PADO-684798 format. One record per residue (C-alpha): residue in three letters; x, y, z. Coordinates in steps of 0.2 Angstrom, whole numbers, always signed. Layout:
+-----+-------+-------+-------+
| res |     u |     v |     w |
+-----+-------+-------+-------+
| ala |     X |     Y |     Z |
...
+-----+-------+-------+-------+
This chain:
+-----+-------+-------+-------+
| res |     u |     v |     w |
+-----+-------+-------+-------+
| met |   +59 |  +165 |   -64 |
| asn |   +59 |  +158 |   -47 |
| leu |   +57 |  +139 |   -43 |
| his |   +51 |  +134 |   -25 |
| ser |   +53 |  +117 |   -20 |
| gln |   +47 |  +109 |    -4 |
| val |   +51 |   +91 |    +2 |
| met |   +37 |   +82 |   +10 |
| pro |   +42 |   +73 |   +26 |
| ile |   +39 |   +54 |   +26 |
| val |   +26 |   +51 |   +39 |
| phe |   +26 |   +33 |   +40 |
| ser |   +35 |   +19 |   +31 |
| ala |   +33 |    +1 |   +33 |
| ser |   +45 |   -12 |   +26 |
| ala |   +43 |   -31 |   +27 |
| tyr |   +57 |   -42 |   +22 |
| gly |   +54 |   -61 |   +21 |
| ala |   +44 |   -75 |   +14 |
| val |   +25 |   -74 |   +12 |
| ala |   +18 |   -91 |    +7 |
| ala |    +5 |   -93 |    -6 |
| lys |   -13 |   -88 |    -3 |
| glu |    -6 |   -77 |   +14 |
| asp |    -6 |   -59 |   +15 |
| ala |    +6 |   -44 |   +22 |
| ser |    -1 |   -28 |   +27 |
| gly |    +3 |   -12 |   +36 |
| ser |    -9 |    +1 |   +42 |
| leu |    -9 |   +19 |   +50 |
| ile |   -21 |   +33 |   +56 |
| ser |   -24 |   +45 |   +41 |
| asn |   -33 |   +60 |   +50 |
| gly |   -27 |   +77 |   +43 |
| tyr |   -19 |   +69 |   +27 |
| ala |   -25 |   +71 |    +8 |
| arg |   -16 |   +59 |    -2 |
| leu |    -7 |   +41 |    +2 |
| val |    +7 |   +37 |   -10 |
| gly |   +18 |   +21 |   -11 |
| ile |   +29 |    +9 |   -20 |
| phe |   +29 |   -10 |   -18 |
| arg |   +41 |   -23 |   -24 |
| ser |   +41 |   -41 |   -24 |
| asp |   +52 |   -56 |   -31 |
| ala |   +36 |   -65 |   -37 |
| ala |   +22 |   -58 |   -48 |
| val |    +5 |   -58 |   -40 |
| ala |    -9 |   -56 |   -52 |
| leu |   -25 |   -47 |   -49 |
| gly |   -39 |   -57 |   -47 |
| ala |   -52 |   -65 |   -35 |
| gly |   -42 |   -64 |   -19 |
| ser |   -26 |   -57 |   -24 |
| gly |   -17 |   -42 |   -28 |
| leu |   -10 |   -27 |   -20 |
| tyr |   -25 |   -16 |   -11 |
| val |   -28 |    +0 |    -2 |
| glu |   -42 |    -1 |   +10 |
| gln |   -49 |   +14 |   +21 |
| ser |   -59 |   +14 |   +36 |
| ser |   -71 |   +27 |   +43 |
| asn |   -70 |   +21 |   +61 |
| trp |   -51 |   +20 |   +63 |
| gly |   -48 |    +2 |   +58 |
| gly |   -63 |    -6 |   +66 |
| asn |   -71 |   -10 |   +48 |
| trp |   -61 |    -7 |   +32 |
| asp |   -75 |    +0 |   +22 |
| ile |   -68 |    +6 |    +5 |
| thr |   -56 |    -3 |    -7 |
| ser |   -48 |   +11 |   -14 |
| ala |   -36 |    +4 |   -27 |
| ser |   -28 |   -13 |   -32 |
| cys |   -16 |   -16 |   -45 |
| gln |    -6 |   -32 |   -51 |
| val |   +12 |   -34 |   -45 |
| thr |   +25 |   -39 |   -58 |
| ala |   +40 |   -50 |   -53 |
| cys |   +55 |   -38 |   -48 |
| ala |   +48 |   -22 |   -54 |
| ala |   +40 |    -8 |   -44 |
| ser |   +21 |    -6 |   -43 |
| thr |   +15 |   +12 |   -37 |
| phe |    +0 |   +20 |   -31 |
| asp |    -7 |   +37 |   -27 |
| leu |   -24 |   +40 |   -21 |
| glu |   -35 |   +52 |   -12 |
| val |   -38 |   +49 |    +7 |
| leu |   -56 |   +47 |   +12 |
| gly |   -55 |   +38 |   +28 |
| asn |   -49 |   +41 |   +45 |
| ala |   -38 |   +25 |   +43 |
| val |   -29 |   +17 |   +28 |
| arg |   -21 |    -1 |   +26 |
| val |   -10 |    -6 |   +12 |
| arg |   -12 |   -25 |   +10 |
| leu |    -5 |   -38 |    -2 |
| ile |   -15 |   -54 |    -4 |
| asn |    -3 |   -67 |   -12 |
| gly |    -9 |   -78 |   -25 |
| asp |    -3 |   -95 |   -30 |
| thr |   +16 |   -91 |   -30 |
| ala |   +25 |   -89 |   -13 |
| thr |   +37 |   -74 |   -12 |
| ser |   +54 |   -73 |    -4 |
| arg |   +55 |   -55 |    -3 |
| ile |   +44 |   -41 |    -3 |
| arg |   +46 |   -21 |    +1 |
| cys |   +32 |    -8 |    +4 |
| asn |   +34 |    +9 |    +7 |
| phe |   +20 |   +21 |    +8 |
| met |   +18 |   +38 |   +15 |
| leu |    +4 |   +51 |   +19 |
| arg |    +4 |   +68 |   +11 |
| pro |    -3 |   +83 |   +22 |
| ile |   -19 |   +93 |   +16 |
+-----+-------+-------+-------+
């Protein structure tokens, strides 16, 4: 039996360290032409409930960030635990965005990468 392994390169990685006040947001975006999937991991020291105006969202744009047309994924953030996402890329640009709830966070980290077609 032959086993073949390929390590995909990290195309883009964004990390944010520092406080995000209650009701504020933090985000990172990149051009996604030629890529098929977006995968990522997010950690925070405070829980962010998924609800009206809060949570972790992946948005996509058909006109390279002029308008964010599609909200592709959203998830709740558990304090001190990793939240992951893996989704198909449809737009020409993607943005990973945390919209904080009622609790301020003192430490957040978000890493995401595009996988080639």
